[in-house]
Backbone bond lengths (Angstrom), bond angles and torsions (degrees), N, CA, C in turn:
res aa  C-N    CA-C-N  psi(-1)  N-CA   C-N-CA  omega(-1)  CA-C   N-CA-C  phi
1 X - - - 1.452 - - 1.528 110.08 -
2 X 1.349 117.23 -45.26 1.454 121.54 179.23 1.526 110.74 -61.58
3 X 1.336 115.74 -42.26 1.463 120.04 179.25 1.526 110.80 -61.99
4 X 1.329 116.23 -41.87 1.461 120.68 179.61 1.527 110.18 -64.09
5 X 1.365 117.24 -43.07 1.457 121.19 179.96 1.520 111.18 -63.75
6 X 1.326 116.68 -40.25 1.461 120.87 178.76 1.516 111.12 -61.57
7 X 1.344 115.66 -40.81 1.463 118.94 179.73 1.530 110.93 -64.87
8 X 1.339 117.64 -41.70 1.464 121.54 179.68 1.526 110.46 -62.17
9 X 1.347 116.62 -43.68 1.458 120.71 179.68 1.528 110.70 -61.22
10 X 1.338 116.08 -41.53 1.475 120.15 179.31 1.517 111.08 -61.87
11 X 1.308 116.76 -42.83 1.471 119.44 -178.89 1.517 111.94 -71.78
12 X 1.335 117.65 -32.54 1.458 119.94 174.06 1.520 111.28 -63.37
13 X 1.335 115.53 -38.35 1.466 119.54 177.47 1.521 111.10 -64.20
14 X 1.333 116.20 -42.56 1.466 119.89 177.78 1.520 110.33 -61.88
15 X 1.329 116.18 -43.64 1.456 120.28 -178.92 1.524 111.30 -62.31
16 X 1.341 115.97 -39.40 1.456 119.66 179.77 1.523 111.35 -64.39
17 X 1.317 116.86 -36.86 1.461 121.18 -179.23 1.515 112.45 -77.34
18 X 1.349 117.15 -37.46 1.456 121.09 -169.17 1.520 113.84 -109.38
19 X 1.356 118.24 -9.70 1.444 119.48 179.00 1.510 112.42 99.66
20 X 1.322 115.58 171.49 1.468 121.33 -174.81 1.507 112.70 -63.13
21 X 1.332 118.89 -32.89 1.458 120.66 -178.19 1.523 111.52 -61.64
22 X 1.339 117.09 -37.33 1.463 120.09 178.85 1.518 110.30 -64.65
23 X 1.365 116.98 -40.62 1.458 119.82 178.00 1.525 110.49 -62.23
24 X 1.326 116.54 -44.30 1.459 120.18 -177.74 1.514 111.59 -61.17
25 X 1.320 117.53 -35.93 1.460 120.70 178.98 1.526 110.80 -74.97
26 X 1.319 116.66 -39.67 1.457 119.85 -171.01 1.528 114.03 -72.26
27 X 1.322 119.54 -24.83 1.460 119.60 -177.51 1.529 111.53 -64.59
28 X 1.309 117.80 -26.11 1.466 120.73 -179.46 1.527 110.59 -73.75
29 X 1.317 116.17 -44.14 1.460 119.36 175.59 1.528 110.69 -65.24
30 X 1.336 116.28 -36.06 1.462 119.73 -179.64 1.526 111.35 -65.72
31 X 1.329 116.67 -37.72 1.466 119.50 178.53 1.521 110.92 -62.04
32 X 1.332 116.17 -41.73 1.465 120.41 179.25 1.531 110.70 -67.62
33 X 1.318 116.50 -35.23 1.470 121.02 -177.57 1.526 113.27 -85.54
34 X 1.319 117.51 3.29 1.465 121.11 -175.16 1.531 111.14 -57.13
35 X 1.323 115.06 130.89 1.461 120.65 179.94 1.518 111.06 -63.85
36 X 1.322 116.67 141.50 1.447 121.51 175.61 1.510 114.95 98.59
37 X 1.342 117.43 -9.44 1.456 118.32 175.88 1.534 108.73 -68.15
38 X 1.345 117.98 142.96 1.467 119.88 -176.41 1.524 112.77 -67.94
39 X 1.315 115.12 156.89 1.468 121.22 -177.86 1.521 111.49 -60.76
40 X 1.323 117.33 -34.30 1.464 119.16 -179.24 1.521 111.19 -65.88
41 X 1.335 117.55 -28.91 1.457 120.38 175.35 1.522 111.05 -66.72
42 X 1.331 115.96 -41.72 1.464 119.71 178.97 1.521 110.76 -61.57
43 X 1.317 117.07 -37.97 1.472 119.76 177.17 1.525 110.71 -65.60
44 X 1.311 116.13 -39.07 1.463 119.62 178.51 1.528 111.19 -69.49
45 X 1.323 117.08 -34.14 1.465 120.58 179.09 1.521 111.68 -53.67
46 X 1.328 115.83 -40.03 1.461 120.23 -177.70 1.526 111.74 -63.86
47 X 1.327 116.67 -24.32 1.461 121.44 179.80 1.526 112.83 -95.52
48 X 1.331 116.42 -33.60 1.469 120.52 -171.60 1.527 114.29 -99.44
49 X 1.334 118.54 -13.84 1.473 122.29 177.42 1.530 111.84 47.14
50 X 1.332 117.47 55.20 1.467 119.02 -172.26 1.519 114.40 -65.18
51 X 1.328 119.06 -30.85 1.467 119.15 179.50 1.524 110.69 -62.57
52 X 1.332 116.27 -45.40 1.460 120.03 -179.96 1.520 111.11 -64.29
53 X 1.341 116.00 -40.27 1.466 120.56 -177.65 1.526 110.75 -68.08
54 X 1.326 117.60 -46.57 1.461 120.32 -179.06 1.524 111.27 -69.20
55 X 1.329 117.14 -33.52 1.461 120.50 176.27 1.524 110.25 -62.61
56 X 1.331 116.71 -42.07 1.457 121.04 178.18 1.528 110.81 -59.99
57 X 1.329 116.57 -40.32 1.462 121.10 -179.16 1.522 112.80 -74.40
58 X 1.319 117.68 -22.18 1.460 120.73 178.61 1.515 114.40 73.92
59 X 1.355 116.85 31.26 1.470 119.40 174.78 1.527 108.07 -62.12
60 X 1.350 116.99 133.36 1.459 120.51 -171.91 1.532 111.06 -131.49
61 X 1.341 116.75 162.07 1.465 120.28 175.25 1.520 111.78 -56.37
62 X 1.336 115.30 143.01 1.450 122.33 177.64 1.510 115.15 88.39
63 X 1.329 118.57 -7.68 1.459 121.19 -178.11 1.526 112.24 -74.96
64 X 1.333 115.50 155.27 1.457 123.11 166.54 1.526 107.05 -102.36
65 X 1.339 116.20 122.37 1.465 121.79 -171.85 1.523 109.60 -128.42
66 X 1.333 116.09 140.92 1.466 122.02 173.34 1.522 108.96 -106.35
67 X 1.314 116.41 124.98 1.467 122.26 169.87 1.524 106.29 -94.52
68 X 1.333 116.11 94.48 1.457 123.41 -170.07 1.525 109.91 -74.84
69 X 1.338 116.24 122.62 1.460 122.58 -173.66 1.537 109.21 51.90
70 X 1.316 114.67 52.04 1.460 121.12 -175.22 1.510 114.55 -75.27
71 X 1.349 118.17 -2.91 1.475 122.87 177.60 1.522 109.40 56.74
72 X 1.332 117.44 -122.08 1.470 118.67 -177.42 1.518 112.67 -85.08
73 X 1.348 118.50 -5.25 1.460 119.79 168.51 1.508 117.16 100.88
74 X 1.320 118.05 28.74 1.479 119.66 175.72 1.533 110.46 -52.15
75 X 1.316 116.95 -54.32 1.461 119.46 -179.47 1.526 111.64 -73.45
76 X 1.319 117.89 -31.21 1.466 120.15 -178.63 1.521 111.35 -57.81
77 X 1.323 116.90 -43.49 1.462 119.32 -178.21 1.521 111.29 -67.52
78 X 1.318 117.30 -39.99 1.466 120.74 176.50 1.529 110.21 -62.73
79 X 1.309 116.35 -44.65 1.461 120.93 -179.93 1.525 111.07 -64.31
80 X 1.326 117.01 -38.58 1.459 120.67 179.14 1.518 111.13 -60.69
81 X 1.323 116.59 -39.64 1.458 120.66 177.12 1.527 110.18 -64.65
82 X 1.326 116.38 -41.68 1.468 120.54 -178.60 1.527 112.51 -66.46
83 X 1.323 117.22 -47.47 1.472 118.63 -174.66 1.520 112.20 -75.97
84 X 1.328 117.19 -21.52 1.449 121.56 174.16 1.515 114.27 72.50
85 X 1.329 117.33 -175.05 1.466 121.48 -173.47 1.527 113.89 -66.01
86 X 1.324 118.09 -20.67 1.466 120.26 177.64 1.527 112.16 -90.39
87 X 1.320 116.55 -4.77 1.451 121.22 176.84 1.519 111.07 -103.41
88 X 1.328 115.19 178.48 1.469 120.24 -176.78 1.519 108.93 -148.68
89 X 1.330 115.85 140.19 1.460 121.76 178.28 1.519 109.11 -122.59
90 X 1.324 115.65 125.38 1.459 121.15 171.34 1.527 108.48 -95.18
91 X 1.316 116.17 116.90 1.463 121.39 171.51 1.522 105.49 -88.82
92 X 1.322 115.98 98.44 1.459 121.25 -170.97 1.525 110.09 -102.43
93 X 1.316 115.42 118.65 1.471 122.98 173.27 1.521 109.88 -120.68
94 X 1.328 115.43 159.26 1.465 118.24 161.63 1.535 107.04 -94.04
95 X 1.315 117.54 -179.64 1.468 120.05 -175.70 1.521 111.61 -61.54
96 X 1.327 117.13 -37.42 1.467 120.11 -178.96 1.518 111.32 -68.10
97 X 1.322 117.76 -40.49 1.475 119.90 177.84 1.522 110.98 -68.19
98 X 1.320 117.24 -34.77 1.469 119.16 174.26 1.523 110.65 -60.71
99 X 1.312 116.06 -43.50 1.464 120.40 179.11 1.523 110.58 -63.78
100 X 1.315 116.16 -43.29 1.453 121.71 178.97 1.530 112.20 -61.18
101 X 1.328 116.75 -38.32 1.465 120.47 -175.42 1.524 112.94 -77.90
102 X 1.336 117.52 -13.96 1.465 122.44 176.76 1.528 112.80 53.63
103 X 1.332 115.98 36.49 1.465 120.38 176.14 1.509 115.10 73.05
104 X 1.332 117.79 12.38 1.466 120.08 -179.40 1.513 113.68 -60.39
105 X 1.323 117.39 -23.39 1.464 121.37 -179.60 1.529 112.15 -67.11
106 X 1.340 117.71 -19.94 1.460 119.36 -178.05 1.526 111.80 -61.81
107 X 1.322 116.64 -38.85 1.467 119.89 177.63 1.514 111.27 -66.33
108 X 1.318 117.47 -34.64 1.468 120.71 178.67 1.526 110.00 -62.60
109 X 1.327 115.74 -46.18 1.458 119.93 -177.79 1.525 111.00 -64.62
110 X 1.315 116.28 -34.31 1.467 119.37 177.52 1.530 111.23 -63.13
111 X 1.321 116.13 -34.64 1.469 119.83 179.22 1.524 112.49 -85.20
112 X 1.324 117.77 -26.37 1.464 121.69 -173.90 1.530 109.14 -134.75
113 X 1.318 118.61 90.20 1.462 120.99 -174.43 1.523 114.31 -67.47
114 X 1.339 118.86 -10.13 1.465 119.40 176.58 1.527 112.10 -87.14
115 X 1.349 117.26 9.76 1.465 122.05 168.98 1.523 108.32 -94.50
116 X 1.316 115.70 130.46 1.466 121.19 175.16 1.527 108.41 -118.35
117 X 1.324 115.71 118.10 1.463 119.72 177.36 1.517 109.81 -83.06
118 X 1.345 116.26 129.35 1.460 120.74 176.56 1.527 108.77 -133.60
119 X 1.313 116.03 143.46 1.465 122.53 177.20 1.523 107.89 -109.51
120 X 1.331 115.45 120.15 1.458 120.41 -174.64 1.524 110.61 -140.19
121 X 1.304 115.22 151.10 1.444 122.37 164.85 1.532 106.78 -71.93
122 X 1.338 117.88 130.90 1.466 120.75 -175.89 1.519 112.82 -61.69
123 X 1.325 116.90 -20.44 1.461 120.00 179.07 1.531 112.45 -87.06
124 X 1.342 116.56 -6.81 1.467 122.06 -179.84 1.529 106.97 -144.33
125 X 1.332 116.74 86.17 1.462 121.00 -171.68 1.528 113.22 -74.64
126 X 1.320 117.49 -20.27 1.458 119.20 175.57 1.514 114.57 68.46
127 X 1.321 117.89 23.97 1.462 122.80 176.96 1.521 108.48 -113.10
128 X 1.339 117.90 151.95 1.467 119.52 -178.61 1.530 112.38 -64.96
129 X 1.318 115.58 156.18 1.460 121.38 175.08 1.528 110.19 -57.84
130 X 1.330 115.53 138.78 1.473 122.30 172.20 1.525 112.41 51.33
131 X 1.324 116.01 42.83 1.467 120.54 -176.07 1.521 113.55 -107.56
132 X 1.331 117.46 -4.13 1.464 121.66 -171.21 1.532 110.08 -117.23
133 X 1.334 116.12 130.93 1.470 121.04 178.59 1.522 112.24 -81.14
134 X 1.327 116.63 -30.94 1.461 119.98 -177.12 1.525 109.19 -155.32
135 X 1.326 114.71 150.37 1.464 120.99 176.04 1.521 108.03 -134.85
136 X 1.310 115.98 137.04 1.470 122.54 -175.91 1.523 108.16 -116.69
137 X 1.333 115.86 126.84 1.466 122.34 173.27 1.525 106.86 -121.90
138 X 1.311 115.82 98.09 1.463 121.07 -176.64 1.528 110.43 -105.86
139 X 1.319 115.43 106.70 1.470 124.02 175.72 1.524 112.79 59.44
140 X 1.336 115.59 33.83 1.464 119.49 -179.89 1.525 113.26 -126.78
141 X 1.321 118.77 -15.48 1.464 118.55 -173.77 1.528 111.83 -61.82
142 X 1.317 116.24 -37.76 1.473 118.40 179.06 1.530 111.75 -58.85
143 X 1.343 116.52 -29.79 1.464 119.78 -178.87 1.527 112.41 -62.63
144 X 1.314 117.17 -26.20 1.461 119.93 179.88 1.525 111.55 -68.36
145 X 1.324 116.52 -19.04 1.466 121.44 177.08 1.532 112.41 -98.61
146 X 1.317 116.31 -4.01 1.464 120.74 -177.84 1.521 110.04 -77.86
147 X 1.297 116.59 122.28 1.466 121.98 174.13 1.520 106.93 -103.87
148 X 1.322 116.21 109.87 1.462 122.18 -173.69 1.533 109.78 -98.01
149 X 1.316 118.07 117.13 1.469 119.97 -177.64 1.525 114.30 -77.83
150 X 1.346 117.45 -10.77 1.462 120.61 -176.04 1.529 110.07 -90.06
151 X 1.309 119.53 110.52 1.478 120.69 -177.89 1.521 113.28 -64.41
152 X 1.326 117.15 -20.08 1.471 119.06 179.41 1.521 112.30 -66.10
153 X 1.320 117.68 -22.07 1.462 120.84 -179.90 1.528 112.57 -79.04
154 X 1.323 116.95 -13.52 1.468 121.76 179.14 1.524 112.20 55.62
155 X 1.321 115.86 33.94 1.472 119.32 -177.45 1.524 109.55 -95.33
156 X 1.333 118.45 123.08 1.462 120.17 -176.85 1.529 111.83 -79.80
157 X 1.310 115.03 163.70 1.455 121.43 169.06 1.524 107.59 -95.78
158 X 1.328 116.79 127.27 1.458 121.30 -171.56 1.520 111.83 -96.90
159 X 1.315 114.23 146.87 1.457 122.06 167.07 1.536 105.81 -91.76
160 X 1.344 116.88 98.79 1.475 120.30 -171.42 1.515 113.09 -59.57
161 X 1.332 120.25 -43.70 1.467 117.79 177.49 1.529 112.99 -57.22
162 X 1.338 117.36 -36.54 1.468 119.59 177.56 1.528 111.27 -67.18
163 X 1.340 117.25 -42.98 1.469 120.31 179.14 1.518 110.40 -61.41
164 X 1.322 116.70 -48.40 1.465 120.64 -179.65 1.522 110.75 -64.17
165 X 1.315 116.60 -36.51 1.455 119.73 176.67 1.516 112.51 -63.91
166 X 1.333 116.59 -39.35 1.469 120.76 177.21 1.528 111.29 -65.83
167 X 1.318 116.27 -42.81 1.465 119.16 177.55 1.524 110.44 -60.51
168 X 1.336 116.35 -46.91 1.460 120.40 179.81 1.533 111.48 -63.26
169 X 1.322 116.28 -34.10 1.475 120.39 -178.56 1.515 112.36 -64.94
170 X 1.341 117.26 -41.01 1.472 119.66 -172.00 1.521 113.10 -86.50
171 X 1.332 118.29 -19.31 1.466 120.41 -178.61 1.527 109.68 -83.57
172 X 1.311 116.70 132.79 1.456 121.73 179.56 1.531 111.15 -64.67
173 X 1.309 119.11 149.65 1.460 119.85 168.86 1.537 109.98 -55.28
174 X 1.308 116.86 130.98 1.459 121.02 -174.13 1.513 113.72 86.35
175 X 1.344 117.13 -6.64 1.461 120.69 179.03 1.521 111.87 -71.92
176 X 1.321 114.84 168.98 1.467 122.31 -170.55 1.523 111.32 -110.23
177 X 1.322 115.64 141.70 1.462 122.03 169.71 1.525 107.83 -124.83
178 X 1.316 116.11 122.41 1.462 122.92 178.29 1.519 108.57 -104.65
179 X 1.326 115.83 122.97 1.459 121.61 -177.28 1.524 109.69 -122.14
180 X 1.333 115.56 121.61 1.469 122.79 175.40 1.521 106.95 -126.93
181 X 1.342 117.11 131.69 1.459 117.53 177.01 1.522 110.58 -157.35
182 X 1.333 113.79 165.16 1.455 121.93 178.69 1.528 109.84 -74.28
183 X 1.317 116.28 128.82 1.457 121.06 -175.57 1.522 111.70 -75.99
184 X 1.324 114.87 133.56 1.464 122.09 166.99 1.525 108.17 -97.26
185 X 1.301 116.54 171.24 1.459 120.00 177.47 1.527 109.37 -65.38
186 X 1.345 116.89 143.83 1.466 119.36 178.76 1.525 111.50 -56.77
187 X 1.321 114.53 138.59 1.451 120.07 177.65 1.508 115.23 88.90
188 X 1.334 117.72 -3.03 1.474 120.19 -178.11 1.522 112.76 -89.24
189 X 1.315 117.74 -8.17 1.464 120.49 178.54 1.511 111.95 57.62
190 X 1.329 115.74 -126.25 1.468 121.02 179.43 1.519 111.96 -106.27
191 X 1.328 117.33 13.93 1.468 120.80 -169.81 1.524 113.98 -66.47
192 X 1.332 118.76 -23.58 1.476 120.45 179.79 1.525 111.32 -109.70
193 X 1.334 116.82 17.15 1.469 119.92 -179.70 1.520 111.71 -59.70
194 X 1.343 117.60 -35.39 1.453 120.86 179.11 1.504 113.51 -88.57
195 X 1.321 117.19 -42.97 1.462 120.16 -174.19 1.529 112.61 -74.78
196 X 1.330 117.46 -39.04 1.468 121.13 -177.49 1.522 113.01 -115.19
197 X 1.313 118.79 -9.25 1.467 124.03 -175.35 1.528 110.73 56.64
198 X 1.316 114.09 52.35 1.459 124.09 177.50 1.533 108.28 -135.76
199 X 1.346 114.67 164.61 1.462 119.81 175.41 1.517 108.50 -147.81
200 X 1.321 115.75 146.92 1.458 122.61 179.50 1.536 109.19 -70.83
201 X 1.324 116.46 127.61 1.460 121.76 -176.31 1.530 112.04 -57.76
202 X 1.332 117.34 -48.37 1.467 120.34 -177.70 1.527 111.01 -62.75
203 X 1.321 116.18 -36.45 1.460 121.43 178.64 1.533 110.40 -64.80
204 X 1.334 116.61 -46.81 1.461 121.08 -179.84 1.531 110.58 -63.95
205 X 1.316 115.64 -42.79 1.471 119.32 179.00 1.530 110.11 -59.43
206 X 1.317 117.41 -44.67 1.460 121.00 -179.56 1.529 111.41 -61.56
207 X 1.334 117.45 -36.97 1.466 121.12 177.89 1.528 110.85 -56.29
208 X 1.334 115.76 -48.73 1.456 119.37 -175.38 1.526 111.77 -75.22
209 X 1.302 117.21 -31.70 1.460 118.91 175.94 1.531 110.75 -65.90
210 X 1.327 116.92 -38.35 1.470 120.18 176.46 1.528 111.36 -66.04
211 X 1.330 116.42 -27.34 1.467 120.83 -177.51 1.524 112.92 -86.30
212 X 1.341 118.06 1.58 1.459 119.85 175.70 1.515 115.20 105.14
213 X 1.327 117.53 22.74 1.461 122.03 178.07 1.532 109.75 -117.06
214 X 1.325 116.39 149.37 1.458 122.56 177.23 1.524 109.25 -118.77
215 X 1.330 115.92 128.06 1.465 118.54 178.02 1.527 109.34 -67.93
216 X 1.338 115.39 130.34 1.465 120.42 -178.45 1.518 112.89 -120.38
217 X 1.338 117.91 -14.68 1.468 119.74 -179.24 1.526 109.33 -161.61
218 X 1.315 114.77 158.11 1.459 121.96 174.28 1.518 108.15 -150.74
219 X 1.318 116.03 165.84 1.461 120.74 -178.66 1.515 110.06 -146.31
220 X 1.333 115.22 148.02 1.464 122.03 175.40 1.529 112.24 -99.69
221 X 1.343 117.12 12.56 1.463 120.15 -172.83 1.534 112.45 -61.75
222 X 1.334 117.92 -26.15 1.468 121.14 -178.53 1.530 112.29 -107.13
223 X 1.321 116.63 15.11 1.460 120.12 179.38 1.521 111.67 -72.32
224 X 1.329 114.68 142.84 1.456 122.20 174.42 1.533 107.59 -135.23
225 X 1.336 118.10 91.00 1.466 120.42 -177.79 1.525 113.62 -60.41
226 X 1.342 116.64 -19.95 1.463 119.79 -179.64 1.523 112.79 -80.22
227 X 1.338 118.16 -4.63 1.461 122.05 178.48 1.531 108.93 -82.35
228 X 1.316 116.47 117.06 1.467 120.61 179.11 1.524 112.35 -74.96
229 X 1.324 117.42 -8.40 1.461 123.52 176.50 1.535 112.68 64.19
230 X 1.301 116.08 29.09 1.467 119.89 -178.03 1.524 112.53 -122.94
231 X 1.366 117.19 12.02 1.459 120.33 179.63 1.523 109.98 -125.78
232 X 1.336 115.32 157.15 1.453 120.78 -179.39 1.519 110.50 -65.12
233 X 1.328 116.22 149.77 1.461 120.18 -169.26 1.522 115.27 -92.40
234 X 1.335 117.50 -32.12 1.470 118.49 -166.52 1.525 114.11 -99.20
235 X 1.328 118.20 1.60 1.462 120.91 175.60 1.521 108.46 -151.88
236 X 1.332 115.33 161.73 1.454 118.95 179.48 1.524 112.73 82.25
237 X 1.322 117.57 -158.68 1.462 121.32 -169.69 1.522 114.71 -70.87
238 X 1.340 119.30 -15.03 1.459 120.30 -175.64 1.520 114.28 -91.37
239 X 1.308 118.40 -1.83 1.469 119.89 -179.63 1.536 109.31 -59.84
240 X 1.315 115.49 122.64 1.463 120.65 -179.80 1.513 114.48 77.70
241 X 1.329 117.23 4.83 1.469 119.60 -175.89 1.528 112.98 -126.05
242 X 1.305 117.05 14.99 1.455 119.38 -176.52 1.526 111.92 -83.24
243 X 1.319 114.40 152.64 1.457 120.53 169.01 1.520 107.93 -76.11
244 X 1.342 116.23 129.18 1.455 120.29 -179.48 1.521 110.24 -129.02
245 X 1.310 116.11 140.44 1.458 119.81 175.54 1.523 109.46 -96.93
246 X 1.325 115.42 151.10 1.455 123.34 178.65 1.528 107.14 -127.89
247 X 1.321 116.28 117.52 1.469 121.96 -179.98 1.510 110.23 -127.16
248 X 1.327 116.06 140.11 1.471 121.62 175.07 1.526 107.39 -118.50
249 X 1.338 115.43 128.94 1.465 122.74 179.82 1.530 109.22 -116.46
250 X 1.319 114.98 154.53 1.467 121.07 171.94 1.527 108.57 -116.92
251 X 1.331 116.66 136.98 1.463 121.16 179.28 1.520 110.12 -71.61
252 X 1.308 116.37 128.53 1.461 121.72 -178.92 1.537 110.89 -68.32
């Protein structure tokens, strides 16, 4: 607690000297540097550049944010630090993502009580209309197009228009949607979502624009021009080396 208070005082001093813009930039780096985050998160930080990504999205204190299919909550904990005690983070999984995460989110909630873990069907989010300031989909959107033939994985087949409609329903007008995913080759649409766990950027962008969102920003921070986009993303030689697109949308 003392360490956290000392950090806040230091950043307030910087803000007083440099103005509000310096404070707005520094909270993202501070979230990443927060004491107590596990070592595996720090290793992932070097690959995912979360401060730059969250800064682009403009997540701010006091917001209500959904970490959609957040698994064990890597982004949820960062977001919880950003939104602060007056904000709220829903770590939203379906049953399969809960199984995949093996309860890792429990440690996150112990460290950040403003995270609420909820298990929902993606087609029925169970949140009030226009109740969410921002929603984050980090490397999960392609999964909504994945049709898994193995019943042991408990992975459902999604009605994408219903999922997108639910997302649009819960996000406030003017609210933010942050989309990060593994790039597929241009023109492939969702055809390799299952085989390679990738999705075509233009295809994904069009999905959200049809659902009532307008792209307002993008970033090349996660680009990897050396990725031929023809190998699977989550195992083998491409782990941590994929080209990823970063898009920020605003709800119309």
